[in-house]
C-alpha positions as CSV (number, residue, x, y, z in Angstrom):
1,X,-0.7,17.1,13.8
2,X,-0.2,13.4,14.2
3,X,0.6,10.6,11.8
4,X,-0.2,6.9,12.4
5,X,0.5,4.0,10.1
6,X,-1.0,0.6,10.5
7,X,-1.3,-2.8,8.9
8,X,-4.4,-5.0,8.9
9,X,-4.6,-8.7,8.1
10,X,-7.5,-9.5,5.9
11,X,-8.8,-12.9,4.8
12,X,-10.1,-13.5,1.3
13,X,-13.6,-13.5,2.7
14,X,-13.5,-10.0,4.2
15,X,-11.0,-8.4,1.9
16,X,-11.9,-5.6,-0.5
17,X,-12.6,-7.0,-4.0
18,X,-9.4,-5.5,-5.4
19,X,-7.4,-6.9,-2.5
20,X,-9.0,-10.3,-3.0
21,X,-8.1,-10.3,-6.7
22,X,-4.4,-9.5,-5.8
23,X,-4.4,-12.3,-3.2
24,X,-5.6,-14.7,-5.9
25,X,-3.3,-13.5,-8.6
26,X,-0.1,-15.4,-9.6
27,X,1.9,-12.6,-11.1
28,X,0.7,-9.5,-9.1
29,X,1.9,-9.0,-5.5
30,X,0.8,-5.4,-4.7
31,X,-1.9,-2.9,-5.6
32,X,-1.7,0.7,-4.3
33,X,-4.8,2.8,-4.4
34,X,-3.2,6.2,-5.0
35,X,-6.4,8.3,-5.4
36,X,-10.0,7.8,-4.6
37,X,-13.4,9.5,-4.5
38,X,-16.0,7.3,-2.8
39,X,-18.7,10.0,-2.4
40,X,-19.6,10.1,-6.1
41,X,-22.6,8.3,-7.5
42,X,-20.0,6.0,-9.2
43,X,-17.1,5.7,-6.7
44,X,-13.8,6.1,-8.5
45,X,-10.3,5.0,-7.8
46,X,-6.9,5.2,-9.4
47,X,-4.6,2.2,-8.5
48,X,-1.1,1.2,-9.3
49,X,-0.4,-2.6,-9.7
50,X,3.0,-4.2,-10.0
51,X,2.2,-6.2,-13.0
52,X,2.0,-5.8,-16.8
53,X,-1.2,-4.8,-18.5
54,X,-2.0,-8.3,-19.9
55,X,-2.0,-9.6,-16.3
56,X,-3.9,-6.6,-14.8
57,X,-6.7,-6.3,-17.4
58,X,-8.5,-9.6,-16.7
59,X,-8.1,-9.0,-13.0
60,X,-9.8,-5.6,-13.2
61,X,-12.4,-6.8,-15.7
62,X,-13.4,-9.6,-13.4
63,X,-14.1,-7.3,-10.3
64,X,-17.8,-7.6,-9.5
65,X,-18.4,-3.9,-8.8
66,X,-16.7,-2.4,-11.8
67,X,-18.8,-0.3,-14.2
68,X,-16.0,1.0,-16.4
69,X,-12.2,1.2,-16.4
70,X,-9.2,2.4,-18.3
71,X,-5.6,1.1,-18.1
72,X,-2.2,2.7,-18.7
73,X,1.0,0.7,-18.6
74,X,4.5,1.9,-17.6
75,X,6.8,-1.1,-18.1
76,X,6.1,-3.6,-15.4
77,X,3.6,-1.3,-13.7
78,X,0.0,-0.8,-14.7
79,X,-2.3,2.0,-13.6
80,X,-6.1,1.3,-13.4
81,X,-8.7,4.0,-13.4
82,X,-11.9,2.3,-12.2
83,X,-15.4,3.5,-11.8
84,X,-17.5,1.3,-9.5
85,X,-21.2,0.6,-9.3
86,X,-21.0,0.9,-5.5
87,X,-18.4,1.4,-2.8
88,X,-17.5,-1.9,-1.1
89,X,-15.8,-2.3,2.3
90,X,-16.5,-4.2,5.4
91,X,-19.0,-2.1,7.3
92,X,-17.2,-2.1,10.6
93,X,-13.9,-1.2,9.0
94,X,-15.6,1.5,6.9
95,X,-17.1,3.0,10.1
96,X,-13.7,3.1,11.8
97,X,-12.0,4.7,8.8
98,X,-14.7,7.4,8.8
99,X,-13.5,8.7,12.1
100,X,-13.8,12.6,12.3
101,X,-10.6,14.7,12.6
102,X,-8.4,12.2,10.6
103,X,-7.8,11.7,6.9
104,X,-6.3,8.7,5.0
105,X,-3.2,9.4,3.0
106,X,-2.4,7.7,-0.3
107,X,-1.5,5.1,-1.0
108,X,-3.6,2.4,0.5
109,X,-1.5,-0.7,-0.1
110,X,-2.9,-4.2,-0.7
111,X,-0.4,-7.0,-0.4
112,X,-0.9,-10.5,-1.9
113,X,-0.1,-12.1,1.6
114,X,-3.3,-10.5,2.9
115,X,-2.0,-7.3,4.5
116,X,-3.5,-3.9,3.8
117,X,-1.5,-0.8,4.9
118,X,-2.9,2.6,5.8
119,X,-1.5,5.9,6.9
120,X,-3.6,8.5,8.6
121,X,-3.0,12.1,9.6
122,X,-5.1,14.1,12.1
123,X,-5.4,15.6,15.5
124,X,-4.2,13.7,18.6
125,X,-7.8,13.1,19.7
126,X,-8.8,12.1,16.2
127,X,-6.0,9.5,15.9
128,X,-6.9,8.2,19.4
129,X,-10.6,7.8,18.3
130,X,-9.5,6.0,15.2
131,X,-7.5,3.5,17.1
132,X,-10.3,3.0,19.6
133,X,-12.8,2.2,16.8
134,X,-10.4,-0.1,15.1
135,X,-9.8,-2.0,18.4
136,X,-13.4,-3.1,18.3
137,X,-13.6,-3.8,14.6
138,X,-10.5,-5.5,13.2
139,X,-7.1,-7.0,14.1
140,X,-4.3,-4.5,13.3
141,X,-0.7,-3.6,14.2
142,X,0.9,-0.2,14.4
143,X,3.8,0.3,12.0
144,X,4.5,4.0,12.9
145,X,3.3,6.8,15.1
146,X,4.6,10.4,15.3
147,X,4.4,13.9,14.1
148,X,3.5,14.4,10.5
149,X,6.5,15.8,8.7
150,X,5.2,16.1,5.2
151,X,5.1,13.5,2.4
152,X,8.6,12.3,3.1
153,X,7.6,11.4,6.7
154,X,4.9,9.0,5.5
155,X,7.1,6.8,3.3
156,X,7.2,3.1,4.3
157,X,8.4,-0.1,2.6
158,X,5.8,-2.5,1.5
159,X,6.4,-6.1,2.5
160,X,7.4,-6.9,-1.1
161,X,9.8,-3.9,-1.2
162,X,11.3,-5.0,2.1
163,X,11.8,-8.5,0.7
164,X,13.4,-7.2,-2.5
165,X,15.9,-5.0,-0.5
166,X,16.7,-8.0,1.8
167,X,17.3,-10.3,-1.3
168,X,19.5,-7.6,-2.9
169,X,21.6,-7.5,0.2
170,X,21.8,-11.3,0.3
171,X,22.9,-11.8,-3.3
172,X,25.6,-9.1,-3.0
173,X,24.0,-6.3,-5.0
174,X,25.1,-3.8,-2.5
175,X,28.6,-5.2,-2.0
176,X,31.6,-3.1,-3.0
177,X,32.6,-4.3,-5.5
178,X,29.2,-5.6,-6.4
179,X,29.0,-9.4,-6.5
180,X,25.3,-9.8,-7.4
181,X,23.1,-8.5,-10.2
182,X,19.5,-7.4,-10.5
183,X,19.0,-10.6,-12.5
184,X,20.0,-12.5,-9.3
185,X,17.5,-10.5,-7.3
186,X,14.8,-11.3,-9.9
187,X,15.6,-15.0,-9.8
188,X,15.3,-15.1,-6.0
189,X,12.0,-13.1,-6.0
190,X,10.5,-15.2,-8.9
191,X,9.7,-12.1,-11.0
192,X,11.0,-10.3,-14.0
193,X,14.2,-8.2,-13.8
194,X,12.3,-5.0,-14.5
195,X,9.9,-5.7,-11.6
196,X,12.8,-6.5,-9.3
197,X,14.5,-3.3,-10.3
198,X,11.3,-1.3,-9.6
199,X,10.8,-2.9,-6.2
200,X,14.4,-2.2,-5.2
201,X,14.3,1.3,-6.5
202,X,11.1,2.2,-4.7
203,X,12.3,0.4,-1.5
204,X,15.5,2.5,-1.5
205,X,13.5,5.7,-2.0
206,X,11.2,4.7,0.9
207,X,14.2,4.0,3.2
208,X,15.8,7.4,2.4
209,X,12.6,9.4,2.8
210,X,11.6,7.5,5.9
211,X,14.9,8.3,7.5
212,X,14.4,12.0,6.8
213,X,10.8,11.7,8.1
214,X,11.8,9.9,11.3
215,X,14.3,12.7,12.1
216,X,11.4,15.1,12.1
217,X,8.9,12.9,13.9
218,X,8.2,13.0,17.6
219,X,8.3,9.8,19.8
220,X,4.6,9.7,20.5
221,X,1.1,11.2,19.9
222,X,2.1,14.4,21.9
223,X,0.1,17.6,21.2
224,X,-2.6,18.4,18.8
């Protein structure tokens, strides 16, 4: 069973409505779609956004396809349960992502810089078909290929988490003894201290889980 992770660059014009909203937001840098059901009469998603509820609510409310929603905040993170009037995605991309013998794993990550990150699991031939379809539909880059080693093997840093870890290193947060604080990280990132702490914490978890997963992964697509 194979795992492939990839990143697509989307413009505001061809981005998913939620992604476009994140790209236009001043105080939200990432939205992760952690669960979805697009075959219902009202497609439904659960997303995690790295912003407080007062910033997320107007963003969700303004989405053109939303029929109803509910929000739940956990500090600087807000979860959005959204029912849509219709499923919206670029037709060529939607066709590629519907490739048989592969499934998308959560989360689908929308970054404010325009990147959308996916991870898929499937047979060797299914993953090959997916990449062939994407070749004719969108520009993308591979960020990981190998054997699927369970949930730990699919963990990756988002661009924002990677930036937070790099800043933490630069300000001395990991020095022994420590010479920088989480407040210093937040200042460099231009966000609240709680948001910086969450980005660093999740980034650290992704690094550890990714290392464990890479130890299990094979070097290529290999067998079915």
